[in-house]
N, C-alpha and C positions, 0 to 999 in steps of 0.2 A: 691754409684753409683751417677754419676753426673746428675743433672736435666737439662731438655731442657728449656732454657730461651727464653721467648718471650718478646722482649724489646720495650718499648716506649721511644723514645729519644726526649728530649726537648733541642733545640739549635743546630744549625748546622754551627757554626762559625769555628774558627781555631782549637779548641780542638775537636769539634764534627766531623769535617772532618778528623782530624788526627786519631780519634778513628775508623771511618769507614774504612780508609786506612788500618789500622792494622788488623781489623776484616776480611776484604776481602782478606788479604794476608795469613791468617791462616785458618786451618780447625778446626773450633770450633763449639761446640754444642749450638749455639745461633743464633737468628734471629731478625733483626730489623723489627718490624711490621709497625710502624708509626713514623714519625718525625714531631714534632711541630716546626713551624717557625713563625717569625714575619712578614716578607715581602714576600708574594707569587709571587710578580712580578720579583723578583731576578732570573736571569738565573741560572739553575742548570742542571747538566748532568744526574741526576737520574730521574727515572720515576716520573712524577708529582703526581701520585696516592699515592705515598709513603708519601707525605707531607700533613699537615693540619695546619690551624691557630686556631683551636678549641681545647683547652687543654682537655676538657671533652671527646673528641673523643678518647683520650688515657687513661685518668684517669678512665673512666667508662667502658672501654673495658675489658670484663672478660677474653679474650684470653691473654691479656698482663699481665705477672706476675712480671715484673721487669721494674722499671723506672730509666732512666739515665738522670740526670738533669745537663745541661751544659750551663745555661744562665747567663748573667751578672747581671740582676735585682734581688737584694737580696730579696725584698718583694714578687715579683712574684715567686721566687724560694721557699720561705718559704711556700707559699700557695700550690704550686705543691707538695712539699715533705711531708708536714703534711697531705694533702688529700690522697696521695698515701699510706702512712703508716697506716692511719685509714682505708683505703680500703683493707688492707691486702697485699699490694704489697711491695716487697723489693726495696730499693732505693740505687743508687750510685750518689753522688753529688760531684762537684768540686767548689761549691760556698762558699769560705772561710768566707766571711762576714756574710752570712746567718747562717752558721753552728756555727761560733764563738758567734754570738749574741744570738742564741736560743738553744745552745747545751744542757743545762739541760733539757729543755722541750722536745727536740728531743730524749734524752735518755729515759725519762719517757714514751714517746709515743711508742718507740720500745718495751719496757717492757710490756706495757699495751696491745698492739695489736699483740705481738709475731712476729714482723717484724724486719728487719735489715736495717740499714743505714750505708753505708761504704763511706769513703771520703778521701782515700789516695791521690787522685789527687788534693785535696784542699791545701795540705801542701808540698812545696818543690818539685813540679814536679815529676820527675822520682825516687826520693829517697824514699824508703819505710820506712819512719821514724815512721809513726803511727803504722804500723804492728809490727815494732821492739819494740816500747814502750809497745804495748799491750802484746806481746808474750815473747820477750827476757828479757825485764826489768820489767816484771809484779811482780816479787818477790824481786826486787832490792831495796836497800837503795839509792834512786836516789838523787844526789846532784845538778847538774847543766846541763843546756841545752842552747846552743847558736849557732850562725852560720850566714850564709848568706841565707836568705829566699826569696829574691826577685831578680830575674835574670835581670830585667830591670835596677834597680839602680846599680847593680854590673857591668853591661855592660858599663854604663856611666862612672863609676869611673875607670874601667879598661882602657878605651880609654883616659881618662884624665891623668892617672899616667903612662901608658905604651907608649902612642903615642902623648902625649902633646897636645891633642885636647882640645878645650874650652868646657865648660859645655854645651853651647847651641848647638855646633856642635855634640857632643857626644849624646845628647838627641835626636836631629833630626835623627841621624843615627839609634838609637834604635827604634824610631818610624817608620822609613822607613822599618826596618826589621821585624816589627810587635811585637817587644819585649815590647814596651811602647805604651800606649794609646795616643790619641790626647790630652786629658787632663791627664797629667802624675802624678798628685798630689798623687793619691793612691799609686803609686810606690815610687816616690822620697820623698814623705812626710812621709813615714813609716807606712801608714795605712795598706797596704797589708801585710807586715810582722807582724804587730800587731795582725791582725786576725789569722794568721797562728800560732803565738806564743800562743794565747789564747787556740787554739785547742790542740796544743802539750802539753801545761801545764796540761790540763785535763787528758791526758793519762800518763804523766810523774809522776804526783803527786796526781791525783784524785781530783784536785781542779778546780772548774769552776770559771773563772775570767771574769767579764764583760769587753769587750774590751775597753770601755770608761774609765775603771780604770787603763789602761796601758799607761804609758807615751810614746808618739811617737814624736820624733823630727827627721826630715829627712835631706836630703842633698840639698834642694832647695836654701838655702842661702850660699852654698859653694862658696868661692871666690879664686882668685889667691893667696891671702895672706895665706889662710889656706893650700893650696896646697904647697906653698913654705915652710911653717913651717914644714909640714909633711916630705917633701923631705930632708930638712936640718937635721932632726932627724932620717932619714932612716926608716920612717913609710910610710905605705899606709893608706888611709882612706877607711873604709868599713862600710856599714850600717848593724848593728848587733843587732838583737833581743836577749834578754837574760832572762832566768828564772833560779833562783837558791835559794837554802835554805840558810837563814842567821842564823838559829838555827834549832832545831829539829822540830819546828812547823810553822815557818814563811817562806813564799815564797815571793820573790821580782821579779817583771817583769818590763822590759822597752825595748824600741827600740831607739837606739841612734847611730849616727856615732861613730866609734871607731878608734883610732890611733893604727894601727895593726903593730906589730914588725915582723922582718924577721923570728923569731923562732915560730911564731903563725901559726897554720895550715891554717888559713884563708888568710894568706899573698899571697899565690900563687893560690887562687881561683879566676879565671878571667872570664870576659865576662858574658854570660848568665848562667853560672854554679852556682849551689847552694851547700851549705855544711852545715852539722850539726855536732857539737862537743858535746858529752855527757860525763858526769862524774858521776860515781857511786861507791859505797863502794867496791863491789866485782869485777866488770868488769873494774874498774878504768876508764881511758879516752879512748874513741873511736871516730872515725871520719868517717862520711858518705859524699860522694861526687857524684854529678851527675847533669845533665842538669835540670834547673828549669823553663825555658821559652821555648815556642814553642808548636805547636800542637801535635807532635809525643811524646815528653817526658811525657807531662801530659796525653795524650791519652793512653800511655802505663800503667800509674798508674791507670787510670780509668778502663782499660781492666783487670788489675790484680784484681780489686775489683769485676768486673762482673764475672770473672772466679771463684773467691772465693764463690760467691753466688750460684754457681752450686752445691756446697757442704754444703750449709746452714751455711756458716761462718757468725759470728757476733762478734762485739767487746764485751768484757766482762765488761769493766770498773771496773776491780777488785779493784783498789786502791780507787776509789770513793765509791764503795759499802762496803769497809772495814771500812769506817768512821774513818779515821786515825787522824782526828782533825787538819789537816794543815789549815792555813789561809793566806790570802794575806796581805802584809804589804808595807807601803811606808816609814817606819821609819828606813832609812839607810842613810849613807853618800856615795857619789860618787865623785871621783876626775875627774874634767873636764878641758878641754881647752875651754876657752870662748874668742872669738874674737868679739870686740865691738867698738862702736864709742862713746856712751853715758856713762860717768862714773857713772851715777846714777843707771845703771843696776847692777853694782857690789855691790852697797849698797843694792839694792832691793833684790838680791838673798841671802844676808846674809851669805857670805862664812864663813865656820867654820875655814878655814885656807887657806892662799895664799902662795904658795911656789915659784912662779915665776911670774914676772910682766914685760911687755914690752910695751913701748909707742913710736910711731913715728908719723910723720905727716900723713902718709897714713892709719895706723891702730894701734890698741892696742889689747893686749891679756893678760889674766892671766891664770895661772894654779893653781887650788886650789880645796878644798873639799867643797861640798855643799849638803844640804839635798835633797833627791829625792822629798820630799813633796814640797819644794820650787820651783823646776823645774816644777812640775805639776801645781802648783798654778800660775806660771808666764809664762807658755808655750805659750799662745796666744800672749802675749806681746813680747816675744822673737822672735817669727816668724814674727811679724809685723815690727820689726826693722831690721836693717842690722847687724844681729848677727849670729854667727855660734857656735854651741856647739858640742863638741866631748868628749866621754868618753876616758880617758887615758888607761883604762884597769887595773890600779892598784887598788886593793881592800883595803879599809880602815876598819880595824877591831876595832870597838869600841863596839857596841852592837852585831856586827856580829862575829860569830864563824868561825874558819877555818874548812875546810871540814873534816879533820881527827878527830877533837873533836866532830863534829856532828855524824860521823859514830860511834865513841866510845859510845856515849850516846844512840844511837839507838840500837846498838848491846846489850848493857847492859839491855835495856828495853825488848828486845826479850828474 
């Protein structure tokens, strides 16, 4: 039988209002008791008695049994969520940075206090990827997960490749539509998809990865030269987070622009849409697609979590609790496209092999294999210079095993 949820809502921005729109359009067994806001002077159409600026008015309210946290400030969100869990309240959150940074602690808090934290809305908007990883793939020999996790950067790249817009023009359009923030670096710099990747990795493999350990290089240095190269080779450029097994125990993660070919599922994912490609031993390859930016898509994911709490749903973190021995590694080779001006950068990155080199008065590029460790070590230097890095998508098997061999070893162990 479903529980009657009494909700305290933190945040009434795009997602919060989108959630309220959806709730008001449905006949659901839930009620928003109070909404915490930052600016009480802002004009709102709802009764002013519904709002408060005091978080404790919600957190200490015994009538409220469910907290929905939808604010941008990760530190404030952490305080709200941890206090709520300790107070015996279930929580729904969409704050990917806070969750990714503190996930291990949040899992322990849920177990200690018998509470539940759900966060489908934190990863890929309307795509139910966390629930699928938890339930459909919980007993799978999981190999790889990648996709388009950020609708803002994908919108910009779509406008560039499909409508010949400039980067600046496409960015402004994304900002005007509310897809990108005034300071867009979280989106275009690959930070947002990095946090989402860390969360998804925990559910796919049972591995908690500190987001700071994940390489993220974004699209902020994209130039007309890079666009021209991609078009000449019949590629599009997409910002793609990736997690995959390189053998039975080692997991690699990174967020990089990728040269995407026409036969790749991601090639036709456009505008603010997100997508997730997963590969596993038994289910093989599967593809999820849906809107990733905007109030209603994320609001729908948040509402799904709220509805699940009516039936006391909680994540099991089965792969984490199984203590399967997987660990994070940076010891792999990636084949990259590097557009640069300073030749010293090529030497600094210590390419294992260079298969293609081009030099003109306007720009230079190389295609070659480089250690992921080297990209991580030199990341800040690369971003400071007029440099663009993109993963070619071709895997280099030295220490890395092909998926079929990994599956064979895992099945033999079972």
